[in-house]
N, C-alpha and C positions, 0 to 999 in steps of 0.2 A: 693661208690661201684656202679659200673656199671652191668648193667641187662641186661645178654645174648640175644639176639633174633634170635632162632637158621633159617636158610635157610629151605624153604621147597618145594614140588611144590603144585602150584594151586590148590584148593579146594574150594567145596560149602560148607556154614554155614547154619545151622539149628537150631540156638537158643539153641541145647540141650547139644552142646559139643561133640557131637555123632564121627565125622572123627577121623580115627584114626592118622592122621598125629598130633594130640595134647597129643597122646602118646611119642611123641620126646620134647614137651616144656619143658622148667622150668617153675615153680610156686611159687609164693609169696604170703604171705598172706598181707591180710590188715593192717595195723594198728590203732589205738586211736590218733585223736590228742592229740600234748604233751599238748597242752592247752585246757582245756573243764568245761562243770559246772559239780560240784561233785556230781549233782544228777544220774548223768550216769554210777556212777561207778570206778574203776582203771581200770574195764579190757572192753576191745569190748564186748559189749552187744551179737553183731549178727556179726558172722564172716563170712569174704569172702577170695576169692586167685582169682588172675588175672594169668593168661598163656598169651604169645605173640610169632608169628612165623612172619615169612615173605618170600615172594618168589620174583622174578623178577619185577612183576608188583603189589602186594598187602601185606600191611600188615594186620596181624590178630591181635583181641584180646577177648580172651575170658576171662569171670567174672562170676564167681557160688558165689550165695549169699546163708547162713540163712536170713529167712525173715519171720518173725511172723505175719506180716499183708503189702500185696504190692499195695502199693496206685501209681495210674497214670491216674490223674486229665485232662494231656494236651490231646488237640484233633486235633491238627496239626503240622506238621515241622515250624522250626525253631521260637518256643517260649522259654521262659523263663521257661523251663521245672522242675528245680531246686525248683522249687516257685511251683509246682504243684504235687509233691510225688516224689517216687524213679525214681533214676536217675544215670547213671554213667556219669560223665565227663572225656575226653581224651584233654590232653594239650599237644602238641607234637610243640618243637623251636631245629632250627638247632644253635647249640651250640655257631659256630661263627658270627653269625647275631643276629639282635633284634626283626625282625617278626615271629609272632607265632600263631596258630590256637587252638582253643576252639571246642570240640567236643561233641554233648550229643546224649547217647542214653536211651532209656526208656521200662518198661514191656510191654508196647504197641507198641513196635516198632515204636517208631516218632525219627525224627531227626533232631537235628539241629547245625548251624557251624556259628563261628563268627572269624572272622580272625583280625589281629592287626598288622600294619605294626611297632609296639613298643607298648609297656606297657602303653606310656604316651596316646594311643588312646584309652583306654578301653572305650567299649561301645557307641562310635560317632557314628553316623549313619549310618553310610558307612559299620561299622564291620560285618550289620547281613546281608549284601548284595548278600553274596556267598551263592550261594543255594546247599545245602549239595549233594555231589555225590558218599556217601558210602553208604555200604548196613548196616544194622542191622538187627538181628534176636531173637525171644527173645522167654522162654519158662517159665513159672509159674506155681508153683507146692503149687496148692491152689485155690482161687476164689479172683483175681484181683477185689479191690474196694469194699472191702464187710469187714467195720471193725469188724463185729460180727462174724465174719469166723478166725482160727485160721490157719494162710497157713504154710510153709512149706521153702518156698524160691523162687528165683527166677535164671535163667541164660538168659544170653545177648551173643553175638558175635558181631564183628566189620570186616570189609572187607573195607580197606581202600584204593582207588586208588595211588599207589605211584607216579604217575605221577602228580597228583593235588600236591604234597609236594615238587616236583622237580622244576615246572614253575619259581620261584624267582631265581636259582640257587646252593642251597645246595641239595646233592647228597645223598639218603637214600640208601647207602651202604657199605659194608665193606671199614672202614678205613674212614670214616666220622663220625660226632662228632652230635649227638642229644642230646635235651634233654626233657624228659617228665614228666606228673605227671598222672595219674589216681585218679578219687575223687570218693565217693557214698557219694550220699545225702541219707540217711533210715530213710523214716517217719512210724511211727507206733502205734497205740493207746497203747500197749504195752510197750513203751522208755516213760520215764517221758520229755524226750526231743527228738526233729532231731538228730541221731547221723553221724560224720562225720567220714570219714576212708579216707585212701590213701595208695597206692604204687605211690613210697617211704613214707616213715616216714615223717611227715612234724610236726612242734610245734608250728604252727600260722594258725589261721582257716581265710587263707586268697590264695587261689589257685591261685594267680599273681603274689606273690611272688617269681620272677625266679629264684632266689638264692636257692632256696627250693627245685629246680626238679631233678629230676634222671638221671642218664647218660644211654644211650640207647649203647651196645657192639652190632654193625651189625654183625650177620657170614658171 
């Protein structure tokens, strides 16, 4: 399945997905992992959705999520935030080359970038040396980091400079093939276990199995 990324004019993000440009974007629901603990049940407990757009300069992603307990205990950029609370992970790879990016955003607007020349470089020290150069904005409907309060959800927007993805040769433009994965790490005291969900659907809880990624159709 190809995921259409429509073209738009540049716009500012605010973490509330309020820009009128989002009205034209396709929307995709997160899917539960194909293999997961039975304690989580057969259906996704807390749903969410993803939208994407692009301009000549930026790739935009918006994520809107139900969340009964918004958790974000990281304190600075470039940490492994998926071990510290709710995180959206974005993976992007040119279809015809080996290198790819892994990029995070959190409810408290922290960012992380890992760059891998190939999957065999996974988490070697140099993979963490790429300083995040993208923008993240988020909003929380509730009270973050208070497990006694029942929250309602959170939203996050990413604004990635396309030039940062094109510096090794691949072009992020119509007619060029890119693969992606967007993964949600959902912590909550109201869930029996951390819940993982993704766009596109995948079967195994390994976000570095590149053949599971979806295909971007860039307008």
